[in-house]
Legacy VTK file of the C-alpha trace (Angstrom):
# vtk DataFile Version 3.0
C-alpha trace
ASCII
DATASET POLYDATA
POINTS 263 float
129.283 32.057 -162.638
130.727 31.873 -166.997
134.180 32.323 -166.001
135.375 33.681 -169.494
136.264 37.082 -168.302
135.964 37.013 -164.110
138.420 37.374 -162.004
139.257 33.743 -159.589
141.819 34.976 -156.326
143.671 31.600 -155.964
145.472 30.819 -151.905
148.167 28.405 -151.922
148.449 28.572 -155.086
152.412 27.920 -156.007
151.504 23.756 -155.581
149.556 21.262 -155.242
145.830 21.534 -155.967
146.243 25.103 -155.058
148.516 25.146 -158.702
146.023 22.986 -160.834
143.001 25.038 -160.171
144.658 27.949 -161.057
145.728 26.300 -164.524
142.799 24.780 -164.330
140.239 27.945 -164.119
142.625 29.742 -166.599
141.608 27.715 -169.068
138.238 27.751 -168.632
138.493 31.477 -169.490
139.547 33.356 -165.785
141.402 35.871 -164.921
143.627 33.941 -162.375
145.177 36.524 -158.880
147.530 34.044 -157.032
148.648 34.141 -153.811
150.866 31.906 -152.084
154.412 32.433 -149.976
156.444 30.891 -152.829
156.585 34.238 -154.252
159.481 32.728 -157.385
156.890 30.225 -157.451
153.475 32.519 -158.060
155.056 34.849 -160.646
156.348 31.851 -162.638
152.519 30.751 -162.820
151.016 34.135 -163.098
153.281 35.123 -166.245
152.235 31.205 -167.354
148.982 31.844 -167.065
148.232 35.670 -167.931
147.353 36.213 -164.326
149.099 38.023 -161.457
150.617 37.116 -158.161
150.057 38.549 -155.041
152.991 36.632 -152.171
151.723 36.685 -148.526
151.948 34.893 -145.488
148.376 33.824 -144.765
149.799 33.085 -140.938
150.240 37.114 -140.365
147.030 38.323 -139.796
148.329 41.906 -140.774
148.709 40.906 -144.218
145.789 39.123 -144.653
143.933 42.046 -143.227
145.195 44.476 -145.932
145.339 41.238 -148.580
141.642 41.709 -150.726
141.875 45.462 -150.624
145.533 44.887 -151.971
144.665 42.640 -155.004
141.466 44.279 -156.369
144.205 47.877 -156.524
145.687 45.941 -158.025
144.015 43.402 -160.772
140.643 44.748 -160.481
137.467 43.115 -158.853
137.548 39.116 -157.414
134.689 37.649 -158.822
135.937 33.980 -157.308
138.057 33.676 -154.032
139.210 29.999 -153.428
140.158 29.605 -150.009
142.355 26.901 -150.296
145.558 27.049 -149.160
145.903 24.973 -145.376
148.426 23.316 -143.758
148.576 20.405 -141.777
150.894 19.295 -137.904
150.725 15.635 -138.002
151.657 14.566 -134.723
149.188 13.817 -130.805
148.130 16.675 -129.719
149.952 16.546 -126.929
153.489 17.603 -128.842
151.993 20.514 -130.713
153.485 23.419 -129.398
151.590 26.524 -128.287
153.107 28.572 -131.620
152.614 25.647 -133.883
148.573 25.934 -132.881
148.333 29.835 -133.399
149.396 29.204 -137.312
147.533 25.953 -138.248
144.241 28.165 -137.030
145.001 31.229 -138.377
145.819 29.614 -141.691
143.092 26.286 -141.965
140.097 28.504 -140.825
140.995 32.254 -139.233
142.632 33.107 -142.745
139.950 32.285 -144.579
136.108 33.628 -142.036
138.840 36.813 -142.930
139.192 37.159 -145.881
135.395 35.460 -146.961
134.646 38.782 -144.067
136.638 41.104 -146.435
135.448 40.461 -150.307
131.253 40.053 -149.044
130.955 43.393 -149.180
132.294 43.848 -153.248
131.036 41.038 -154.212
127.044 42.048 -152.942
127.590 45.573 -154.664
128.163 44.505 -157.476
125.445 41.735 -157.559
127.793 39.295 -158.107
129.966 36.399 -156.733
131.405 32.902 -155.822
132.973 31.365 -152.297
134.664 28.121 -152.556
136.239 27.202 -149.531
138.611 23.584 -149.261
137.828 21.942 -146.787
138.214 17.907 -145.627
136.908 14.562 -144.592
138.696 15.108 -142.014
136.194 17.716 -140.682
133.685 14.149 -139.861
136.368 11.720 -139.234
139.027 12.290 -136.763
142.501 10.069 -137.652
144.919 10.552 -134.518
147.508 12.919 -135.121
145.235 14.815 -136.628
142.663 16.391 -134.104
143.978 20.083 -134.657
144.332 20.180 -138.526
140.145 17.948 -138.043
139.607 20.998 -135.656
140.279 24.089 -138.045
139.343 21.865 -141.508
135.718 20.988 -139.030
135.707 24.955 -138.628
136.042 25.424 -142.139
132.774 23.214 -142.786
130.615 24.825 -140.497
131.669 28.008 -141.514
130.436 27.660 -145.081
127.411 26.708 -144.454
126.972 29.812 -141.952
127.411 31.624 -144.857
125.357 29.350 -146.816
121.961 31.055 -143.982
123.469 34.440 -144.605
123.755 35.372 -148.514
120.073 33.386 -148.619
118.425 35.280 -151.808
121.734 36.964 -152.331
123.186 36.707 -155.622
126.561 34.390 -154.192
127.258 31.362 -154.689
129.160 29.007 -152.246
130.673 25.403 -152.571
132.151 23.357 -149.779
134.866 20.672 -151.024
135.354 17.732 -148.483
138.125 15.324 -149.500
139.786 13.011 -148.868
143.072 11.945 -150.366
144.728 13.538 -152.801
148.183 13.023 -154.084
150.399 15.919 -153.389
152.997 17.092 -150.200
150.253 17.710 -148.050
149.701 13.858 -148.120
152.732 12.571 -147.650
152.996 13.800 -144.520
150.321 11.534 -142.438
153.579 8.823 -142.538
155.673 10.713 -140.187
153.706 9.493 -137.226
152.869 6.407 -136.476
149.566 6.025 -135.636
148.088 8.642 -138.475
150.340 6.279 -140.740
148.278 2.788 -139.327
144.713 4.547 -139.579
145.211 5.593 -142.960
146.573 1.804 -144.361
143.155 0.367 -142.364
141.230 3.001 -144.378
142.296 2.391 -147.726
142.531 -1.932 -146.485
138.920 -1.894 -145.752
137.748 0.204 -148.857
136.400 2.960 -146.741
137.838 5.370 -148.635
140.911 5.861 -151.543
143.136 8.956 -152.751
141.437 11.296 -155.528
143.501 11.380 -158.410
144.066 15.745 -158.391
142.896 16.877 -162.141
138.924 14.894 -160.776
138.938 17.363 -157.853
139.913 20.275 -159.179
137.884 19.927 -162.485
134.984 19.151 -159.829
135.908 22.447 -158.539
135.653 24.151 -161.459
132.649 22.531 -162.548
130.945 22.972 -159.568
131.934 26.976 -159.451
130.229 27.666 -163.102
126.509 25.209 -162.119
126.780 26.665 -158.654
127.211 23.488 -156.819
127.022 23.888 -153.184
129.472 20.497 -152.261
132.083 18.670 -154.263
132.854 15.304 -152.299
135.236 12.774 -152.787
135.464 9.628 -152.859
132.267 8.936 -153.500
132.212 5.666 -151.294
132.651 8.136 -148.043
130.198 10.625 -149.260
127.730 9.374 -146.175
130.139 11.251 -143.737
130.130 14.503 -144.806
126.286 13.664 -145.166
125.944 12.184 -141.866
127.255 15.448 -140.060
125.435 17.639 -143.118
122.755 16.885 -141.458
121.460 18.772 -138.536
122.749 22.015 -140.916
120.556 20.850 -143.657
117.403 20.253 -141.287
118.464 23.885 -140.036
117.841 25.723 -142.964
114.322 23.907 -143.302
113.221 25.449 -139.808
114.488 28.401 -140.752
112.202 28.259 -144.817
110.974 31.980 -145.133
113.574 33.700 -143.080
115.654 36.134 -145.572
118.843 37.129 -145.345
119.726 41.153 -145.062
122.542 42.219 -147.479
LINES 1 264
263 0 1 2 3 4 5 6 7 8 9 10 11 12 13 14 15 16 17 18 19 20 21 22 23 24 25 26 27 28 29 30 31 32 33 34 35 36 37 38 39 40 41 42 43 44 45 46 47 48 49 50 51 52 53 54 55 56 57 58 59 60 61 62 63 64 65 66 67 68 69 70 71 72 73 74 75 76 77 78 79 80 81 82 83 84 85 86 87 88 89 90 91 92 93 94 95 96 97 98 99 100 101 102 103 104 105 106 107 108 109 110 111 112 113 114 115 116 117 118 119 120 121 122 123 124 125 126 127 128 129 130 131 132 133 134 135 136 137 138 139 140 141 142 143 144 145 146 147 148 149 150 151 152 153 154 155 156 157 158 159 160 161 162 163 164 165 166 167 168 169 170 171 172 173 174 175 176 177 178 179 180 181 182 183 184 185 186 187 188 189 190 191 192 193 194 195 196 197 198 199 200 201 202 203 204 205 206 207 208 209 210 211 212 213 214 215 216 217 218 219 220 221 222 223 224 225 226 227 228 229 230 231 232 233 234 235 236 237 238 239 240 241 242 243 244 245 246 247 248 249 250 251 252 253 254 255 256 257 258 259 260 261 262
C-alpha cells in the first residue's frame, strides 16, 4: 500500500512501539490517528505529527464499541488499523485477580478483534485497507509468569490467521508482528517476577533470543504494510518457533485452496 495520503489509526500510541510507529507512518506520508488513555501525550504527539488524538481506554468495552465510528467522524476514513495497545501481568496465574484477567483479555485480544470487526466493513466498502496486529513470540513459547499475556497473544496470532481466511481474495491486507523483547517499559516488567526474570536470562545466555531494537521492528512493520507482507518476526534466530506454530495454519490454507471468501 502506498502510504502517502493514507490515514493510519495506531492504538497504544502514547509511548514505546506505538509512539514510534506513529512517527514512522507519519514520515512515510500518512496522516495518523492516535489512540491511548494518556490524552496529554497523544495530543502533543498528534500536534507534532499533524494528526489527530482520540483518548480512549480499551479496557472499557463501551469506549471500544464506538471508537472506529468516532475516529472516522472526526478524522476521516481509516486506511490502516494498527492494533498495538497491550498490557502484561507478570506473575503466577495463582496470584492473578479476576479483574486483572478480564482486563488483559479485553485490552490484548477482545479490543483488537472488535476494532477489526468495526473497521473491516468500511474498508471493504472503500475497496482498500490493511490490518496490523502486534503480537509476540510469547504466542508460541510461554515463560512462567506470563500465562495470561501469552494466551492473549496466541489468540491474537490465531485470530489474524482467521482474518486472512475471511479476507482471501479481497482488497484488505493483514500483517502479524511477532517479536521477542523490545526495549520498552513493558519489557522492564519481566524483572518484577523472579521465575520470569530467570527465564529471560536463560534465553539470552543460550542466545536463543535477543532484544530487537525499537527502530528495527518499527521500520519492518511499516515496510510490511507498504509491501503487503503477512508477517514480521524478530529476532531472526528465533523464527523457527513461530514458523512451527504457523505450520498447521498454512497446511489448512492449502487444504482450503479454491474456497473463496464472501465479502
